C-alpha positions as CSV (number, residue, x, y, z in Angstrom):
1,M,79.9,23.8,4.0
2,N,77.1,23.8,6.3
3,I,74.8,20.6,5.9
4,P,71.8,19.3,7.5
5,N,72.7,17.4,10.7
6,D,69.0,15.7,10.7
7,P,69.5,12.3,8.6
8,A,66.3,12.6,7.1
9,M,66.9,16.3,5.9
10,L,70.6,15.2,5.0
11,L,69.1,12.7,2.6
12,G,67.0,15.0,0.8
13,F,70.0,17.6,0.6
14,V,72.5,14.9,-0.7
15,N,70.1,13.3,-3.2
16,L,69.1,16.6,-4.8
17,K,72.8,17.4,-5.2
18,L,73.6,14.2,-6.5
19,R,70.7,14.3,-9.1
20,D,71.1,17.8,-10.2
21,F,74.8,18.8,-9.7
22,Y,77.0,15.7,-9.3
23,K,78.0,12.5,-11.4
24,S,79.1,10.6,-8.3
25,L,79.1,10.8,-4.4
26,D,83.0,11.1,-4.3
27,E,82.8,14.2,-7.0
28,M,80.1,15.8,-4.5
29,C,82.4,15.1,-1.4
30,D,85.6,16.2,-3.2
31,D,83.8,19.5,-4.4
32,M,82.0,20.5,-1.3
33,S,84.7,19.3,1.2
34,L,82.8,16.6,2.7
35,D,83.6,13.3,4.6
36,R,81.9,10.5,2.5
37,K,82.3,8.2,5.4
38,D,80.4,10.4,7.6
39,I,77.4,11.0,5.1
40,E,77.3,7.3,4.4
41,E,77.4,6.4,8.4
42,K,74.7,9.1,9.1
43,L,72.5,7.8,6.1
44,A,72.7,4.4,7.3
45,T,71.3,5.2,10.6
46,I,68.0,5.6,8.9
47,G,68.6,2.4,6.5
48,Y,69.9,4.2,3.3
49,E,73.0,3.3,1.3
50,Y,74.5,4.8,-1.7
51,N,73.8,3.2,-4.9
52,E,76.3,4.0,-7.7
53,S,74.1,3.0,-10.6
54,T,71.3,5.4,-9.5
55,N,73.9,7.9,-8.2
56,S,71.6,8.2,-5.0
57,F,70.9,7.1,-1.6
58,V,68.0,4.4,-1.6
């Protein structure tokens, strides 16, 4: 799966997918064959972390 490399673009992409298609970050990563740790580390560089209760990066 080709996902955005830029952290800001990745943030929008991931939050859209989580909001519209997936119940959790793990579900999205499993379905799209993505590395959860890589996504979390990249989004942490711009100050975002995954919030399970909202199922989004905030």
